[in-house]
N, CA, C and O of each residue as an XYZ file, in Angstrom:
716
protein
N      -3.215     47.370    -27.642
C      -2.700     47.025    -26.025
C      -3.489     45.159    -26.281
O      -3.037     44.141    -25.757
N      -4.367     45.213    -26.949
C      -4.890     43.633    -27.208
C      -3.607     42.914    -28.067
O      -3.609     41.684    -28.098
N      -2.647     43.552    -28.679
C      -1.237     42.731    -28.990
C      -0.815     42.212    -27.802
O      -0.814     41.040    -27.427
N      -0.433     43.274    -27.210
C       0.276     43.209    -25.768
C       0.124     41.751    -24.834
O       0.906     40.927    -24.360
N      -1.159     41.929    -24.868
C      -2.314     40.801    -23.951
C      -2.143     39.334    -24.412
O      -2.288     38.326    -23.721
N      -1.735     39.433    -25.992
C      -2.029     38.089    -26.483
C      -0.531     37.594    -26.340
O      -0.341     36.474    -25.866
N       0.653     38.465    -26.771
C       1.415     37.796    -26.116
C       2.470     37.390    -25.067
O       3.584     36.878    -25.186
N       1.475     37.939    -23.593
C       1.622     37.595    -22.148
C       0.762     36.426    -22.368
O       1.543     35.487    -22.513
N      -0.567     35.953    -22.479
C      -1.028     34.899    -22.432
C       0.230     33.656    -23.494
O       0.756     32.724    -22.887
N       0.496     33.849    -24.878
C       1.484     33.346    -24.869
C       3.012     32.838    -24.927
O       3.635     32.038    -25.626
N       3.321     33.722    -23.812
C       4.585     33.355    -23.005
C       4.531     32.957    -21.959
O       5.540     33.102    -21.269
N       3.284     32.248    -21.337
C       2.828     32.199    -19.831
C       2.192     30.122    -20.368
O       2.145     29.184    -19.572
N       1.844     30.070    -21.813
C       1.778     29.065    -22.008
C       2.648     28.176    -22.111
O       3.846     28.295    -22.368
N       1.889     27.048    -21.858
C       3.167     25.186    -21.362
C       2.837     24.328    -22.913
O       3.525     23.325    -23.098
N       2.054     24.614    -23.750
C       2.058     23.902    -24.962
C       2.652     24.459    -26.039
O       2.925     25.653    -26.163
N       2.914     23.335    -27.055
C       4.332     24.060    -27.748
C       4.088     25.222    -28.641
O       3.115     25.204    -29.395
N       4.475     25.701    -28.626
C       4.903     26.686    -29.915
C       4.002     27.746    -31.019
O       3.614     28.869    -31.343
N       4.097     25.783    -31.323
C       3.335     25.309    -32.570
C       1.738     24.490    -32.692
O       0.994     24.139    -33.608
N       1.735     24.438    -31.194
C       0.789     23.929    -31.257
C       0.593     22.350    -31.910
O      -0.502     21.793    -31.822
N       1.792     21.674    -32.589
C       1.672     20.495    -33.055
C       1.395     19.320    -32.318
O       0.888     19.269    -31.198
N       1.765     18.386    -33.026
C       1.909     17.390    -32.482
C       3.288     16.549    -30.698
O       3.920     17.363    -30.026
N       3.336     15.813    -30.550
C       4.560     15.505    -29.959
C       5.421     15.232    -30.386
O       5.292     14.810    -31.535
N       7.245     15.278    -29.660
C       8.074     14.883    -30.643
C       7.926     12.797    -30.824
O       7.295     12.101    -30.029
N       8.444     12.435    -31.657
C       8.010     10.593    -31.668
C       9.116     10.609    -30.694
O       9.112      9.399    -30.472
N      10.214     11.139    -29.823
C      10.433     10.187    -28.443
C       9.550     10.317    -27.770
O       9.289      9.319    -27.097
N       8.658     11.516    -27.581
C       7.478     11.121    -26.543
C       6.225     10.110    -26.853
O       5.355      9.585    -26.158
N       6.479     10.102    -27.885
C       5.494      8.827    -28.025
C       6.186      7.440    -27.667
O       5.675      6.463    -27.119
N       7.066      7.561    -27.977
C       7.711      5.560    -27.534
C       7.866      5.923    -26.208
O       7.266      5.583    -25.188
N       8.413      6.375    -26.333
C       8.384      6.723    -24.136
C       7.512      6.915    -23.196
O       7.936      6.948    -22.041
N       5.643      7.144    -23.523
C       4.509      7.150    -23.427
C       4.479      5.332    -23.384
O       4.437      4.436    -22.541
N       4.528      5.482    -24.804
C       3.960      3.419    -24.984
C       4.245      2.575    -24.572
O       3.559      1.557    -24.472
N       6.273      2.868    -23.898
C       7.169      2.081    -23.479
C       6.864      1.968    -22.070
O       7.363      1.070    -21.392
N       5.687      3.251    -21.360
C       6.142      3.028    -19.744
C       4.360      2.267    -19.410
O       3.916      1.449    -18.604
N       3.771      3.111    -20.558
C       1.888      2.279    -20.638
C       2.302      0.667    -21.166
O       1.254      0.058    -20.951
N       3.199     -0.238    -21.691
C       3.684     -1.308    -22.362
C       4.116     -2.328    -20.439
O       3.558     -3.281    -19.895
N       5.182     -1.561    -20.075
C       5.804     -1.797    -18.616
C       4.424     -1.768    -17.816
O       4.280     -2.911    -17.384
N       3.922     -1.399    -17.633
C       2.969     -0.713    -16.416
C       1.996     -2.157    -16.696
O       1.660     -3.133    -16.026
N       1.739     -1.585    -18.302
C       0.684     -3.267    -17.899
C       1.076     -4.474    -18.030
O       0.519     -5.286    -17.291
N       2.058     -4.955    -18.917
C       3.350     -6.511    -17.860
C       3.414     -6.356    -16.716
O       2.868     -7.325    -16.189
N       3.822     -5.592    -15.897
C       3.328     -6.468    -14.291
C       2.211     -6.312    -14.043
O       2.050     -7.062    -13.080
N       1.038     -5.720    -14.299
C      -0.111     -5.122    -13.813
C      -0.779     -7.015    -14.705
O      -1.662     -7.674    -14.155
N      -0.386     -7.282    -15.475
C      -0.491     -8.858    -15.624
C       0.058     -9.772    -15.387
O      -0.621    -10.787    -15.542
N       1.584    -10.009    -14.875
C       2.121    -10.978    -13.655
C       1.714    -10.590    -12.952
O       0.814    -11.429    -12.994
N       1.324     -9.759    -11.849
C       0.349     -9.519    -10.573
C      -0.592    -10.299    -10.748
O      -0.533    -11.271     -9.995
N      -2.034    -10.278    -11.901
C      -3.298    -10.652    -11.687
C      -2.737    -12.339    -12.177
O      -3.629    -13.188    -12.177
N      -1.303    -12.808    -12.583
C      -1.427    -13.790    -12.708
C      -0.338    -14.626    -11.490
O       0.332    -15.612    -11.798
N      -0.337    -14.052    -10.203
C       0.497    -14.490     -9.351
C       1.374    -14.641     -8.930
O       1.825    -14.998     -7.842
N       2.029    -14.064    -10.773
C       3.619    -14.099    -10.896
C       4.620    -13.628     -9.661
O       5.580    -14.309     -9.300
N       4.285    -12.482     -9.127
C       5.123    -11.448     -8.644
C       4.687    -12.374     -7.165
O       5.820    -12.708     -6.818
N       3.854    -12.904     -6.235
C       3.745    -13.821     -4.925
C       4.885    -14.629     -4.673
O       5.997    -14.604     -5.200
N       4.329    -15.492     -3.601
C       5.038    -16.293     -3.042
C       4.750    -17.900     -3.888
O       3.660    -18.397     -4.169
N       6.314    -18.524     -4.185
C       5.916    -19.567     -4.681
C       6.987    -20.539     -4.089
O       8.178    -20.359     -4.345
N       6.513    -21.699     -3.200
C       7.140    -22.405     -2.618
C       7.578    -23.456     -4.208
O       7.488    -23.406     -5.434
N       8.051    -24.298     -3.147
C       9.371    -25.330     -3.408
C       9.442    -26.138     -2.946
O       8.607    -25.811     -2.103
N       9.918    -27.767     -2.436
C       9.846    -29.327     -1.394
C      11.439    -29.626     -1.843
O      11.961    -29.955     -2.908
N      11.786    -29.433     -0.919
C      13.210    -30.070     -0.913
C      13.392    -31.547     -0.377
O      12.500    -31.536      0.472
N      13.634    -32.097     -0.344
C      13.190    -33.952      0.706
C      14.518    -34.642      0.420
O      15.505    -34.389     -0.271
N      14.199    -35.449      1.096
C      15.746    -36.422      2.057
C      15.098    -37.939      1.455
O      13.944    -37.989      1.030
N      15.761    -38.824      1.476
C      15.851    -39.753      2.490
C      17.135    -40.693      2.596
O      17.825    -41.251      1.742
N      17.180    -40.639      4.138
C      18.483    -41.105      4.163
C      18.382    -41.682      6.244
O      17.795    -41.288      7.252
N      19.196    -42.595      5.932
C      19.299    -43.353      7.806
C      17.847    -43.673      8.359
O      17.313    -43.671      9.468
N      17.556    -43.882      7.365
C      16.284    -44.522      7.792
C      14.940    -43.525      7.954
O      13.815    -44.008      8.075
N      15.240    -41.768      7.940
C      14.564    -41.409      7.993
C      14.208    -40.381      7.008
O      15.150    -39.755      6.522
N      12.406    -39.949      6.429
C      12.566    -38.866      5.407
C      13.026    -37.577      5.945
O      12.554    -37.580      7.082
N      13.516    -36.742      5.827
C      13.010    -35.336      5.937
C      13.183    -34.179      4.776
O      14.181    -33.787      4.173
N      11.854    -33.812      4.716
C      11.329    -33.241      4.169
C      11.124    -31.954      4.012
O       9.914    -32.126      4.156
N      11.228    -30.447      3.793
C      11.023    -29.170      3.513
C      10.411    -28.116      2.575
O      10.954    -27.582      1.608
N       8.977    -27.893      3.130
C       8.538    -27.049      2.364
C       8.542    -25.589      2.430
O       7.957    -25.196      3.439
N       8.977    -24.714      1.740
C       9.799    -23.306      2.006
C       9.293    -22.488      0.857
O       8.667    -22.929     -0.107
N       9.600    -21.386      1.050
C       9.231    -20.345     -0.582
C      10.787    -20.175     -1.088
O      11.831    -19.722     -0.619
N      10.363    -20.781     -2.284
C      11.069    -20.860     -3.483
C      11.881    -19.020     -4.088
O      13.033    -18.607     -4.223
N      10.312    -18.345     -4.313
C      10.496    -17.556     -4.446
C       9.430    -16.161     -3.327
O       8.213    -16.202     -3.145
N      10.174    -15.342     -2.905
C       8.920    -14.733     -2.130
C       9.352    -12.899     -2.200
O      10.225    -12.542     -2.992
N       8.830    -12.140     -1.537
C       8.395    -10.743     -1.145
C       8.518    -10.022      0.116
O       7.871    -10.257      1.136
N       9.442     -9.089     -0.052
C       9.677     -8.602      1.770
C       8.348     -8.595      1.970
O       7.699     -8.644      0.925
N       7.366     -8.527      3.549
C       5.925     -8.337      4.033
C       5.079     -9.699      3.652
O       3.881     -9.563      3.900
N       5.357    -10.692      3.227
C       4.599    -11.763      2.721
C       4.634    -12.597      3.550
O       5.656    -12.705      4.228
N       3.434    -13.525      3.779
C       4.060    -14.759      4.595
C       4.130    -15.281      3.782
O       3.382    -15.410      2.814
N       5.649    -15.935      4.196
C       6.864    -17.407      3.171
C       6.085    -18.711      4.714
O       5.828    -18.466      5.893
N       5.991    -19.652      4.118
C       6.155    -20.787      4.326
C       7.538    -21.297      4.461
O       8.479    -20.912      3.767
N       7.616    -22.334      5.551
C       8.538    -22.567      5.744
C       7.953    -23.923      7.122
O       7.494    -23.581      8.212
N       8.121    -25.299      6.712
C       7.519    -26.347      7.093
C       8.627    -27.566      7.336
O       9.618    -27.499      6.609
N       8.594    -28.179      7.858
C      10.081    -29.150      7.992
C       8.837    -30.657      8.607
O       7.894    -30.830      9.378
N       9.553    -31.298      7.778
C       8.053    -32.977      8.470
C       9.604    -33.975      8.485
O      10.540    -33.240      8.170
N       9.855    -34.757      8.637
C      10.245    -35.523      9.979
C      10.087    -36.537      9.839
O      10.292    -36.711     11.041
N       9.722    -38.385      9.178
C       9.345    -39.252      8.751
C       9.907    -40.709      9.049
O      10.941    -40.899      8.407
N       9.542    -41.764      9.810
C       9.494    -43.267      9.629
C       9.573    -43.842      9.415
O       9.727    -43.346      8.299
N       9.754    -45.583      9.110
C       8.677    -46.256      8.654
C       8.379    -46.939     10.400
O       7.336    -47.588     10.474
N       9.250    -46.823     11.808
C       8.475    -46.968     12.681
C       8.471    -45.771     13.237
O       8.234    -44.690     12.699
N       8.835    -46.085     14.715
C       7.653    -45.092     15.364
C       9.930    -44.066     15.460
O      11.100    -44.427     15.331
N       8.950    -42.486     15.825
C      10.633    -41.888     15.701
C      11.688    -41.834     17.707
O      11.223    -41.520     18.803
N      12.510    -42.097     17.488
C      12.717    -41.223     19.212
C      12.272    -40.920     19.586
O      11.166    -40.855     19.050
N      12.388    -40.239     21.112
C      11.060    -40.026     22.174
C      11.689    -38.299     22.322
O      11.122    -37.481     23.047
N      12.905    -37.973     21.518
C      13.668    -36.673     20.919
C      14.341    -36.604     19.468
O      14.954    -37.593     19.067
N      14.223    -35.249     18.529
C      14.205    -35.095     17.177
C      14.972    -33.957     17.413
O      14.589    -33.120     18.231
N      16.149    -33.815     16.708
C      16.690    -31.590     16.598
C      16.209    -31.345     14.827
O      16.338    -32.004     13.796
N      15.811    -30.471     15.072
C      16.357    -29.921     13.828
C      16.980    -28.202     13.976
O      16.895    -27.194     14.678
N      17.578    -28.708     12.865
C      18.946    -27.166     13.126
C      18.834    -26.129     11.572
O      19.292    -26.526     10.501
N      18.389    -25.263     11.686
C      18.583    -24.575     10.679
C      19.673    -23.053     10.276
O      20.234    -22.414     11.166
N      19.758    -22.790      9.140
C      21.003    -21.643      9.536
C      20.299    -20.238      9.899
O      19.790    -19.546      9.018
N      20.305    -19.905     11.107
C      20.452    -18.449     11.499
C      19.856    -17.818     11.155
O      18.700    -17.457     11.374
N      21.570    -17.294      9.739
C      20.752    -16.421      9.075
C      19.476    -16.343      8.188
O      19.069    -15.244      7.810
N      18.911    -17.368      7.889
C      18.150    -17.720      7.360
C      16.609    -17.146      7.577
O      15.574    -16.875      6.967
N      17.280    -17.162      9.036
C      15.751    -16.893     10.150
C      15.975    -16.025     10.674
O      15.430    -15.749     11.742
N      16.933    -15.228     10.057
C      16.804    -13.367     10.785
C      15.708    -13.341      9.885
O      14.651    -13.049     10.444
N      15.643    -13.515      8.892
C      15.373    -12.739      7.257
C      14.051    -12.613      7.637
O      13.297    -11.837      7.051
N      13.571    -13.558      8.903
C      11.936    -14.437      9.009
C      11.290    -12.437     10.309
O      12.160    -11.719     10.801
N       9.361    -12.049     10.518
C       9.621    -11.970     10.904
C       8.909    -13.245     11.935
O       7.914    -13.743     11.409
N       9.225    -13.751     13.120
C       8.520    -15.028     13.536
C       7.373    -14.695     14.443
O       7.208    -14.036     15.469
N       6.408    -15.676     13.359
C       4.496    -15.627     14.511
C       4.721    -16.613     15.437
O       4.660    -16.299     16.626
N       4.962    -17.705     15.137
C       5.109    -19.016     16.437
C       5.566    -20.143     15.797
O       5.749    -19.879     14.609
N       5.882    -21.515     16.118
C       6.682    -22.107     16.222
C       5.408    -22.733     16.551
O       4.559    -22.458     17.398
N       5.492    -23.670     15.643
C       5.093    -25.217     16.326
C       4.716    -26.320     16.021
O       3.859    -26.099     15.166
N       4.807    -27.603     16.187
C       4.738    -27.512     18.151
C       5.772    -26.759     18.058
O       6.611    -26.519     17.190
N       5.440    -26.242     19.707
C       6.838    -25.060     20.113
C       7.558    -26.578     20.825
O       7.007    -27.645     21.098
N       9.380    -26.027     21.015
C      10.051    -26.742     20.855
C      10.575    -27.078     22.344
O      11.271    -26.203     22.859
N      10.404    -27.864     22.849
C      11.309    -28.385     24.206
C      12.270    -27.648     24.146
O      11.944    -26.584     23.621
N      13.381    -27.686     24.447
C      14.664    -26.748     24.162
C      14.893    -26.346     22.823
O      14.534    -26.934     21.804
N      15.438    -25.433     22.910
C      15.857    -24.254     21.630
C      17.728    -23.277     22.015
O      18.049    -22.410     22.827
N      18.230    -23.774     21.309
C      19.311    -22.586     21.444
C      20.433    -22.325     19.491
O      20.289    -22.693     18.324
N      21.371    -21.542     20.253
C      21.919    -21.221     19.224
C      23.396    -20.557     19.259
O      23.720    -19.577     19.929
N      24.103    -21.203     18.512
C      25.277    -21.153     18.667
C      25.812    -19.402     17.447
O      26.998    -19.165     17.219
N      24.951    -18.718     17.032
C      25.190    -17.637     16.232
C      24.694    -18.237     15.075
O      23.564    -17.887     14.735
N      25.294    -19.084     14.373
C      25.361    -19.133     12.748
C      24.105    -20.692     12.494
O      23.645    -20.838     11.362
N      23.630    -21.843     13.775
C      22.626    -22.971     13.676
C      21.847    -22.414     15.042
O      22.223    -21.929     16.109
N      20.533    -22.749     14.427
C      19.867    -22.554     15.118
C      19.043    -24.276     15.563
O      18.789    -25.203     14.794
N      18.879    -24.209     16.578
C      18.817    -26.053     17.233
C      17.461    -25.994     17.730
O      17.360    -25.317     18.753
N      16.168    -26.616     17.212
C      15.556    -27.259     17.984
C      15.013    -28.645     18.559
O      14.801    -29.797     18.179
N      14.922    -27.916     19.610
C      14.768    -29.971     20.372
C      12.881    -30.300     20.629
O      12.008    -29.878     21.388
N      12.957    -31.088     19.726
C      10.850    -31.378     20.130
C      11.238    -32.944     20.529
O      12.028    -33.769     20.070
N      10.169    -32.929     21.742
C       9.534    -34.456     22.004
C       8.752    -35.284     21.814
O       7.673    -35.210     22.401
N       9.020    -36.345     20.941
C       8.308    -36.810     20.103
C       7.146    -37.971     21.172
O       7.743    -38.862     21.778
N       5.741    -37.912     21.329
C       5.087    -38.658     21.826
C       5.708    -40.331     21.276
O       6.728    -40.556     20.625
N       4.868    -41.147     21.710
C       5.786    -42.147     21.902
C       4.891    -43.329     20.023
O       3.864    -43.334     19.344
N       5.931    -43.892     20.089
C       5.033    -44.413     18.677
C       4.649    -43.924     16.899
O       4.184    -44.508     15.920
N       5.310    -42.098     17.297
C       4.249    -41.656     16.427
C       5.533    -41.657     15.535
O       6.664    -41.712     16.018
N       5.314    -41.603     14.420
C       5.838    -42.071     12.682
C       6.542    -40.778     11.917
O       7.458    -40.720     11.097
N       5.627    -39.662     12.609
C       5.822    -38.274     11.625
C       5.272    -37.889     12.597
O       4.444    -38.396     13.353
N       6.252    -36.050     12.511
C       5.812    -35.043     12.901
C       6.108    -33.831     12.078
O       7.056    -33.784     11.295
N       5.316    -32.909     12.270
C       5.533    -31.458     11.397
C       5.795    -30.744     12.175
O       5.446    -30.808     13.354
N       7.013    -29.244     11.257
C       7.242    -28.160     12.915
C       7.030    -27.572     12.157
O       7.807    -27.857     11.246
N       5.891    -26.223     11.666
C       5.387    -25.017     10.882
C       6.320    -23.982     11.872
O       6.811    -24.204     12.979
N       6.347    -23.132     11.276
C       7.650    -22.148     11.267
C       6.266    -21.386     10.527
O       5.888    -21.914      9.481
N       5.404    -20.026     11.081
C       4.697    -19.184     10.398
C       5.261    -17.887     10.937
O       5.403    -17.553     12.114
N       5.534    -17.272      9.903
C       6.389    -16.273      9.501
C       5.939    -15.499      8.322
O       5.228    -15.883      7.394
N       6.573    -14.139      8.560
C       6.507    -13.136      7.076
C       7.740    -13.112      7.344
O       8.307    -13.457      8.381
N       8.492    -12.368      5.642
C       9.339    -11.893      5.315
C       9.821    -10.877      5.732
O       8.999    -10.027      5.387
N      10.906    -10.194      6.445
C      10.795     -9.449      6.567
C      11.357     -8.357      5.502
O      12.220     -8.707      4.696
N      10.928     -7.225      5.510
C      10.384     -5.841      5.164
C      11.640     -5.320      4.420
O      11.452     -4.614      3.429
N      12.949     -5.617      4.825
C      13.890     -4.892      4.847
C      14.819     -6.108      3.526
O      15.590     -5.873      2.596
N      14.486     -6.829      3.847
C      15.664     -8.022      3.500
C      15.016     -8.129      2.139
O      13.838     -8.124      1.783
N      16.718     -8.275      1.178
C      16.583     -8.105     -0.247
C      17.432     -9.631     -0.968
O      17.508    -10.499     -0.099
N      17.719     -9.840     -1.602
C      18.346    -11.086     -2.991
C      18.252    -12.461     -2.393
O      17.205    -13.072     -2.177
N      19.244    -12.794     -2.197
C      18.358    -14.363     -2.046
C      19.247    -15.147     -0.492
O      20.400    -15.006     -0.084
N      18.447    -15.709     -0.132
C      18.614    -16.699      1.251
C      18.884    -18.054      1.224
O      18.120    -18.885      0.732
N      20.132    -18.344      1.826
C      20.333    -20.343      1.929
C      20.761    -20.618      3.436
O      21.574    -20.319      4.310
N      19.716    -21.350      3.152
C      19.877    -22.317      4.528
C      19.709    -24.124      4.519
O      18.886    -24.663      3.779
N      20.470    -24.792      5.299
C      20.570    -25.633      5.672
C      19.827    -26.472      6.443
O      20.305    -26.811      7.526
N      18.622    -26.931      6.073
C      17.890    -27.797      7.031
C      18.338    -29.121      7.676
O      18.173    -30.122      6.979
N      19.085    -29.346      9.362
C      19.666    -31.143      9.509
C      18.951    -31.513     10.521
O      18.811    -30.826     11.533
N      18.454    -32.594     10.342
C      17.709    -33.888     11.128
C      18.722    -34.457     12.357
O      19.613    -35.287     12.178
N      18.415    -33.883     13.518
C      19.615    -34.231     14.483
C      18.608    -35.266     15.306
O      17.439    -34.994     15.579
N      19.614    -37.103     15.817
C      18.876    -37.602     16.835
C      20.088    -37.814     17.680
O      21.069    -37.871     16.938
N      20.493    -37.987     19.245
C      20.829    -38.277     19.685
C      21.996    -37.651     19.585
O      22.818    -38.356     20.170
N      22.606    -36.512     19.067
C      23.474    -35.374     19.481
C      23.875    -35.079     17.626
O      24.434    -34.085     17.162
N      23.371    -36.299     16.868
C      24.607    -36.665     15.793
C      23.506    -35.636     14.650
O      22.319    -35.399     14.875
N      24.099    -35.277     13.744
C      23.757    -35.290     12.475
C      22.618    -36.370     11.537
O      23.036    -37.468     11.171
N      22.010    -36.185     11.399
C      21.187    -37.162     10.255
C      21.574    -37.468      8.868
O      22.103    -38.501      8.459
N      21.284    -36.575      8.303
C      21.245    -35.757      6.537
C      20.391    -35.052      6.895
O      19.604    -35.111      7.839
N      20.605    -34.126      5.851
C      20.390    -32.049      5.266
C      19.671    -31.845      4.211
O      19.675    -32.697      3.322
N      19.490    -31.568      4.182
C      18.693    -30.413      2.438
C      19.123    -28.970      2.235
O      18.918    -28.245      3.209
N      19.368    -28.720      1.763
C      19.825    -27.249      0.767
C      19.048    -26.371      0.472
O      19.166    -25.992     -0.693
N      18.093    -25.755      1.207
C      17.310    -25.002      0.386
C      17.195    -23.809      0.465
O      16.896    -23.413      1.591
N      17.425    -22.377     -0.997
C      17.816    -21.150     -0.961
C      16.347    -20.424     -1.451
O      15.565    -21.028     -2.185
N      16.013    -18.684     -0.808
C      14.925    -18.451     -1.421
C      15.567    -17.067     -1.748
O      16.385    -16.305     -1.232
N      14.631    -17.133     -3.085
C      14.494    -15.144     -3.826
C      13.978    -14.828     -3.415
O      12.904    -15.378     -3.172
N      14.388    -13.389     -2.883
C      13.631    -12.335     -2.712
C      13.414    -10.707     -3.682
O      14.206     -9.794     -3.916
N      12.212    -10.889     -3.991
C      11.987     -9.846     -5.489
C      11.673     -9.138     -4.734
O      10.884     -9.473     -3.850
N      12.221     -7.821     -4.829
C      11.605     -6.188     -4.410
C       9.720     -6.213     -5.036
O       9.008     -5.219     -4.890
């Protein structure tokens, strides 16, 4: 009976029948997983997996248009988007900023500062109109938002400065969305 019990325990065991070492393929697989986890953790500690900012600017028609945005971001993260308009003399009483609707749709908006006096969309372009206090030479519009959790791949936008209903200048930007 003792031999019978020994055979039953051997049949239920998950250990290799010879009790030997794991195969070479198993060892390579384990070391590969450890290396990948170590690389991912190192990239995270170095900040390589977070938001990377960029700036695009143009100086045209006497105006400087500068856009600070995320060149790389991840879903769910706060993502910068600031537009600055300046010139050597006072800005007009009203300026417009246009942004591609598809780009803005990638965000959960928390706020826009300052608030536009008017805003509208034609489905492709969002237009924000701002009243500028007399004598001001610079205005910065900050879009406080985080990237939608479901957004993947890249988003492109054109940011355009509009004065008196006419486009003065614009810049193109692209935000890559990492998993």
